[in-house]
N, C-alpha and C positions, 0 to 999 in steps of 0.2 A: 497626709492622712494621719490622724492621731492614733497612737497605739491603744489597743484595747487592754483594759486592765486584766491581769491574770485572775482566773476564777478562784474563789475562796475554797478552802477545804470542804466547807459545807455544801457549796454548789457542786463540787466534783463528786462528793458522796451522793448527793441527790441524783445527779446524772447517771452515776454508775448503778445505783439501785434501780433506776428506770430502765437502763439497758438490760439489767438482769431480769426484770419482770418481762421485758420483751422477749428475751431469750427463752424464758420458761414458757411463754405463750407459744413460741415456735416449737418447743419440745412437745407441748400438749397437742399441737396440731399434727406433728409428725407421728405421735402415738395414735391419734385418731385415724390418720391415713393408713398406717400400717395395720391397725385393727380392722378397718373396713376392708383392706386387702385380704386379710385372713377370711373374713366373712364371704367375700366375693369368691375366693378360692374354693370355699366349701359349698358355694351356691349351686354348682352343677350337680353335686351329689343330692342336695335337697330337692332340686328341681326334678331329677329323675325319679326319686322316691314319691314326690307329690304326683307326678304324671302317672306312675304305676298305681297309686291309690285311686286316682280319678277313673282310670280305665286300664285294667291290667292287660287287656288284649293289645293295646297300642303301646309299642315300645318307642320311647322317645329317641330321636337321633342324638348323636353325641353333643354334649355340652362341654367339650374339652377346653373351650376358650376361657372358662371361668378360672381355671388354674393359672394360666400365664398372665391373665389380667390381674388376678389377685397377687401373684408374686411380684408383678411390676409395681403394684401399689405399695407392697411391703418394702420393696427396694427404694421406691421414691420416699416413703416415710423415713427410712433409715438415712437416706441422702439429705433429707430436710434437717435431721438432727445434726449431721456433720456441717451443713451450710450454716445452721444457726450458731453452732459453736465457733466457726470461722468468723462469721459476721460479728458475734459478740466480742471476740478477741480484737478485731480491727476497731470496733467502736470504743471499746474500753481504753485501748492505747490512745485513740484520738481524743477522748475526753480528758485523759490524764495530761495530754499535751496542750489542752485548751482549744482544741479544734473539734469540729464536728462535720462529718460527711455522711450523707445518706447513700444508700445503695439501691438505686433504681433498678439495676440489672438483677439483683436478687429477687426483688418483688416481681419483675417481669418473668423471670425463670419459674418461680413458684406458681404464679398465675397461669402461665402457659401449661405447666405440668399438670396442675389440677384440672384445668379446662380440657386438655386432651384426654386424661384418664376418665373424666366424667362423660365426655362424648363417647369414648369407647364402651363404657359401661352401658350407656343408654342404647347404643346400637346393638350391643350384645343382648341386652334384655328384650328389646323389641324382636330381634331374630329368634330368640329362644321362645318367646310368647307365640310367635307365628307358627312355630313347629308343634305346639301343643294341640 
């Protein structure tokens, strides 16, 4: 097999800048997940106030699940930032060596995490709506 030519400085720069853009996209995603977690954590308070305004005689049952779900989302958002930095570091080193590896496990982990949190939120919202 013939040797592959070493990438030029321009190609390495282009690849590193693309990796940095990808890293920043992951950071934006983690900020969005953490922010949504904050909103979900406060959702229980808003839901109780809304129920009281609709009918003050009916006291809504506990909506205590919004706090742990929201905190879980905030933790997941923070973990995404750490995973993004770790992945960026690995990819940057690989680019500088002239190699490139994708990380399917990172994509699967993030996909499963977001899917599970979304499912938990849907179940929680449906249960909270049924109590109104």
